[in-house]
Steps between C-alpha positions, in 0.01 A plus 500: 500500500635849418627706792356832615747720313441313173122529527530868586709566189354256247130523590451844651785678319674654803871478567462566871234516770372830628586586857345246739350268238751216515459409867120508466516274192727256689266489803191440286675237287610320820137470614514756781191694603581854389362851549668751268431873510648657189442837333274518196721443198752311714446169318263314735357270232842362407540387863227236459515445122864391494467258799199346324739383227734349759231302684300194401125534465285807443544838669156640580499881477212676676458846356220756552440634151433331168691763304810442713480123454455524123796737467730271699388187313555679168850608609593149618384335180700756304820368664402134457358421843183288512252709701124541502217670683151379583284811519140599441616697194643192322348367182417128477803452276730667754368283783539185288864588425576546871335170594688317229834641617416396858398149394821457303714627790641790295361794698741651756298800625123515539343837583161516672298772675435457875125474434556170314603338828140539619396221264448171682680303229813717502690309768471158332591656166810670647610176668462316171726736304786462753532852640841523667513872587249780560605851404278786622531824307380827661490325839389819677149421368468263797504796743134511600475875542759596242437710190495197264339234720373193311293266723599188309867560587403377848457148351863477394623388843252211495613407149867496605420265790284273282764466226788495752733693270723803559360847442676813376319833550598820319390861526633850458250656739514392863570703811595321824137437600412353161808274507385359834156433351648325196702267724196427717258431212727323249755327723294428816719740694813288438762740377609438142842596372448873448670736259448875526669644196436869547226719362699768324436579134762771451408554133152628594469871578253570781285813512185617679299820454199653673201516267482840332287455189567124493390431143736763364779370725460153347474642147822698546683199645393278208573767236861518619528125433316482168562180309578292811290216642347584837221433746275751677323358806169659602270450797176450303386338178338824381826688542692246290259552212503880524878527531565254216275710277684818605834338412368391161374854439852614586649286225607198707435133427296419812226263615330418829480178701282414799310210656166612356608436141407184311770235530576498126553878509741465791694227316522725195653780712747256657600376154538853364710606799738210451534554125476877443806704597332830579169401659386666824254310718288701742383244753368412839708252697315225308786550250738344744722208565473363149708784357830345390611752236869581561520843334228700676671835537271669751214448746277782625239498774218746446373411850673387817551119512359292785827429680877504464485133396255582220706806399823301489349221296335738252808717437699176475342436160721774358856439388511124544777495239724701734497813284394837652129540578288779651212513744262770621242461776237767561323530834249730666284533810208328325718195425593463865140545611388233250765251612413555867129441431577183301686364803228604745220357286673165467398198705848426634541475879610820681862392536530439126338833418745667739787331313356620167484857634866462598582382146320800356698720741817348356393583145406852609843526661657410166288761323585768758866397545753782519812292431586233240188303408696183424646492852148547639351230275766238568496560875134398498601158364789471746759581234773761529618744236698818450349813346437405140529816286217347295188642663334837501612583854866423432482720191300784662509502883172573677426829677498396867470653846525389863142401581569367850301764691197471270506121529529520879193728509303255285606198707408682820154580359450132414594386851305770686182412310542134588602370154131494406490752214604541139704776342199729439413546868866507606568785257198684645662465844843611379367802311259602777186444292219490759269239348205338677700181531794681664266682742299188591812304585676780681785502253493880490642483854802291403851654506534406131188692394616766255876432533527455122281787383791667320506203258229476235253212498633379161853490636387308807338246269836462325679464834264221610547331160879513535476373860323194359776468241753499786275236666466711814121464496259242360120482466349258751252269319318426826449871565384582147809685383591672828873570495727320744868565548758228432806402700712706263325818614606482865863615452368803309255586778786478751716727286754224434463489120428763231253476210582640158198591288462609139383854447435450129229234550318640805204645311316307230584617149195352330328780311188305411207546741486211742215253472245585769535240772195315634605581856773701671852359525427449869200274433635321189670209686178427692300506174750249356459276805120517469525407132722204588242377753221550243697300243559213742132483595390524136738221393378278784137561398584485127329831430628826348653737761229764455243247624666522843532882503554749222795741492294794624409311818862404565611860441251622760625235745859612447411866550265460798675205668199360691609350832182308583234306315256779584724749320556253217122477451494869402742453209318530168462158340512306828150359545387269778585178317845614390568639847426160648691315227808721461498764774727316743756421231534858378496639853792270574693660213423854616547452874735198512245335728133439440228545763404172660123554491223255569315421173179647643677828580662497156156516342434828684813666356430846365155519664392701804420169672868412479599803706224422751622141525852618587365731773282223642796261501710754690228547763455124534872461567487768768196343672598134454542468882238757589536867581713425809714238324422229755207312347498175306619549137219546249499584128280520193564295188605676182163425341320663796709816473430513126125473570518787752694717252259426217163495684578784745243425775362822650442388860602242756204276413615474140860446613392219732315326216829495306752425776301320768450622858846432641698669217250782471538574871878537467539657156154639409518853646848568360404359160190720491713808571717421196195445280339822618812703412501345152147625415 
């Protein structure tokens, strides 16, 4: 059998391995369990394709996208390697050719999507074809709350155990937390031989810019690179279509791509992108991991990505050939607000949402960085680097100032208000804005009230945004976006560490009028939490969300924040049946704890009888052992108290008919006093 160096040269056409490849190839070929983290364009696929030629049997490659599988199979066949893919996009002839190659023992690599493992017949079929190695591409898809989670990746660990073969997992996108999750889900927590080969792509220039006429910013960026292949990522399908049309009107060869397109139209775009030298694709992240084109010269983000992992993976599609490539990422306050609401409206547990807010903080920190972006980016992945001279901040240093005193004021306001409020109310406190909320809570009496009035509200918003970027504060998912300080903030509060802020990004530069928000910034996290609860209840009942409550009702809940079922009953859209069915659940979201009411009392919520019932219950408690506190305990049942509150007897005779002589003697006169005051 040929040795590694011969196969590398004669089959793949390389005289030498790239940095780090050889030891990974050796470990995989020797049958070790392997986890390899390698930068996009670092040659991950070679690290399982070459060992497949050194091992007996078939190497099963689990890959998340059909386009990616087809590209790799095409490339392998072009160099004489027998490879095939079984996908839902195959023709009957293609499937027949793969089966024939398997039956004849010629196929060395078989690509399948993770969803195919869900088929009950898959295991017996895979045993029959003599699978000797499982290779998992894009292994970060197993991270359950990651940006590319694929549920069927969770089956891979079971498959490895059933086939009893080694597994090699590869990804370019995995922070420390995701790496732990990969080991737990794919390797049963038993540590594989791990290779962390660095995340740096020094040929890619990094740049961020605050949105300031974003369409024109993208148009100018693309015009300067006319004739080059590139990708523009957008946050919505509608924006991809509009921006692609604008680029075409500007004389560029551009098309759009998103998940709402027909599959044959998407395949046509993929084919055009791989075959046309100057095509620009304006896409949502649906145009993702299947991109294997080596000479993409630039990637632009018209909207802020979801996380640093998503950002790194998306810009990594540029310059895979090692030649210079450019990036530009635009961001604005609306992007951040949208990303926060997406996290808060998700159904993840609070600790996972808190981690996602921290990830968004990290991306915001990269956007608002004041020193080399590459150093900042690589530090996030636990990698070290020197200043790169290939990012916008190395080329043009940011305008900075010592923001320590302002940050200390903001942190003090957060602590003195109990870490229960968002930036909107905190800025009111700092600027001395005497709102009803500040007056009701006594915050106008705090030492921090008005200490920041010399700073404009817009600048305070920028300071809070940069504090999040420094990860000094995070929204608390359990307190509906209230800001809490992190451990990193304590040295600053004590005066032991300074904070450098950027002056040039304090105030938003977006000229376009902001979209009118449904609620204030202060109430937005609670509205997101209410929507998440509505979604969970609707999914459980298999009904559309509006059947539970419509948006207008949730908005009123977020603004009025009812603290009891009686208050909840006065929210428009909350009728008696919905109050009984959903009131407790939504009250739990608003107040963190729901009232533990007897079902009979619950039916009185929002009615005058409910208030009477509460007063009667209080009197009963006081008189339970008589007026002197020495008599034998006596009480009325809930149903009796409800009858008194509803029927309102006018005299002791009527009260006795309801309660009986003994209870009427003890409670009757006091109950009648309450009823008389209610008339």
